[in-house]
Structure formats: C-alpha cells, structure tokens
N, C-alpha and C positions, 0 to 999 in steps of 0.2 A: 674352318682349321680344314691347314691339309695333311694329309695322310702321309706318314712315310712308314717303310720297312717298319723302321724301331717301335714305331708306335701299335699297328700292326701285331706285332710278336706282341709286347708288353698287354695288349689287349687278349693276346691267346691265352696267355702265362696267365693271366690273372682271372682265367676262369679253373683253375683249378683251385683245388681248395688249401689249405691247410696242411693236411696231413696228407698231400699228393693223390688225393684224389677228387674225380668228379664230383660233383652231388647229383647231377641226372645225367639223360644220354644227352639230350640238349646242351649243356653245358659244354661236353665235349666237341657235337658238331658243329657250337657258335665256334672254341677255339681254331676246330679245321678250318674253317670261315675264313676265320681273319687271317690265318699261315695263304691260304688261295689266294685273299687280296694282297697281301705283302708281295706272293708273286706274279700277279697281275703286272704290278708296279715295274719289279724287276726285267719282266718278259718285254713291258713299255719301253726301259730303258734300253734294252737291249736291242729288240726290233728298230730304233730308231738308226740306228749303225749297221745295220745288217739289210743285204739284198730282198727283194721282195719276194724270190723262191724259197728264199732260206727261212721266211717269216711263219710258212706256213710249214717246216719241215718239225717246227718248235710247239712243244704241248700247247694247251692252252688252260686245262690246271694243273696244279703241283701234284695230285694222283697218278695223273700220268707220267711223269719224269723217271726215267728211267738212265745207264751210264752213259748210255748212246748221246744222250741227246746234250749230256756238259758237257758236248764240245762244241755246241752250237753255239754256248754262251764265251760272250768276250773273260778274260781272268779274273776281273773285280764280280763281274754279274757270276762266273760259275762257281765263286766261294758263295757269296750271298745262296744260291740255289742249293748246292751242298747241303749247307747251313737247314735251313729250313728243310728240305726231306728228310735229316735230320730227327730236326726238333718235330715235324709230322709223324715219322716212323715212335718219337717216344712220346707225345701224345695219345698216337690210337691205341698205344698198350696201356696206357695207364689204368685203372679201373674206376667203376661209375660206383660208387656206394652211395644210395639214398639214405639222408637223416634219419634216423630211428621220430617218430614223433617222440613230444614231450612226455614224459610220465605223467604228471599232474593232470594233465588234460586227456591220455587214455583213461587214467584211473576214475575221474570226474565222471568220463561219459562210462563204465562198469559200473561205478554207483547208481546211476541215475538210470541203466538197464536193468540193476537187481532191483530198485525201488518199485524201476516201473512193475517190471514183472512180480515184484510182491503184492502192489495193489489188486492190479488186476489177478493176482491168484485169492485175494479176499474178498471183493468182491462175486468172484464165479463162486464160491466158496458161502458165502450170503443171500446170492440166489439162488442157489439149490437147497441150501435149509430154507428160504422163505417158498418155494415150488413144493419140499415134500409136508410143510405148515399147513400149507395152502390143501393139497391134496386130503389133510387129517380134519382140516377142518370142512369139506365137504361133503368127507366120506367116501374119499375118492372117485368122485360123480368127475364128468370131464366138464368142467369149470374152466371159463378163461375170463379174465378181464382185461379191460380196456379205458385208463383214466384219459380224460380231456379238463383243462385248465378253462375253465370257464370263468366270467365276468357278468353279475346281473342285472339290472335294469338299473339297481341303487347303487352299481360302483363294485359292488363286493366277488371280489374273487378267491374259486375253491377251487378245489380239485374232484370232479362229479364222473363215477365209474360206472359203464356199463357191464351187465355182468350175461353171461352166452351159455346156456346151458346146452353141451352139443353141436355148437354151431351157430346157436335161436339164440335171442336176444329175452331174457329171461330175468323177471324182478329180483332179487336179490334175496327178500322173505319165502318167497316161491323156491327157491334154491336150499335157503335153510331147511323149510318145513322138511323136503324131500331127504336134507340130509339127516334130519331128528329122526324119520320115517328108519330109514334104512338103519343109523342105528339100534335103535328099539327092537327092530323084526331080527338085526344080530345079537344084540342080546338073548333075547328067546331061545334064537337057535341053539348060544351056546349053553342055556341052562336048564 
C-alpha cells in the first residue's frame, strides 16, 4: 500500500485517545514520527522540481522547519508544510495521561497480598507458640530437633526425628530424663 501525506496524518491522529490525550509517551512519539514521514513525502515532491543547491537548504526533519524555510517550498507544498508544522505543535502539547489500572485487578491483588500476610502472621505465631511449648517441655534445655522423612525396607514411610542437646545428638529418653530431674530440683528449691 502506498502511503500518502493524508494516510500519515490519519495515522498520527489515531494515536490520540478519545479524551484528547496520549495514553503513553510512546504514542506521542509515534504520532510525531508519522508527521515526520508525511513531511518527508512533501520534501521529496518539492525537491524533484528544485535545483541541487536549493535541496540542501531544506531541513530533513519537520521539527527543524522555521519560517525562513517556507519560502524554499512551492506554493502547494508550502501550505502542506505549514499545516504539518501546526499539527506537530498541537500534538507536541497534548498531555500524556497513562490509563489507570482496572479497579477489580487492583482490589484482587490487594486481597491476595492481605491473605498472604495474614497466613504468614498465623504461621509465625504458631511457630512461636510451638517453640515456647518445646522449651517448656524440655525444661528450657538447649534442645533442637531435626525431622527426616524416611522409608524402611518394607516400604513404610514415616518421620524420624533426631534430637540434639547443646548441638550433640542425644536420645530423646535421656533428654526427657534430664528435663524431669531439673523439674524435680526446681520444685525442691521452691518448697
């Protein structure tokens, strides 16, 4: 399809939204580029009838056109260039207004974030309460537990826990006996 000055102008104006703004800075740049392409067509038409020396006096881009350059164009091309310059000035000053995100998407995302934060707080509270209970269970001894998922030779899967007292692997019955003894000593001191 052969482009004409008019098709470029229509394409430039199509980048302007219904409320007479640009939806993005890129749309404004595209509109100005379409006008510059239209100017290139006018420039080519004008240069085909001018002398070689006169061609270099005519600016290559629309934004470079000043009043002194208009006299270098033929009458019909002068009008076209004047209109393109005016249209460029109008498009240059049209405001760029980015569309607001749809409210339902924003609200849905906010609800998801709120739910995640709530779940995280509940999980951390439960972990804290388990840590307190574990400390009380072992009479505040420095005990840590490492659970492992294992499967025996018969195919039975279960969780096996290894208990560490002060960083050294210790059987659970020894830790519980020590915790019980400390509890009895504490009761004797309190009595």
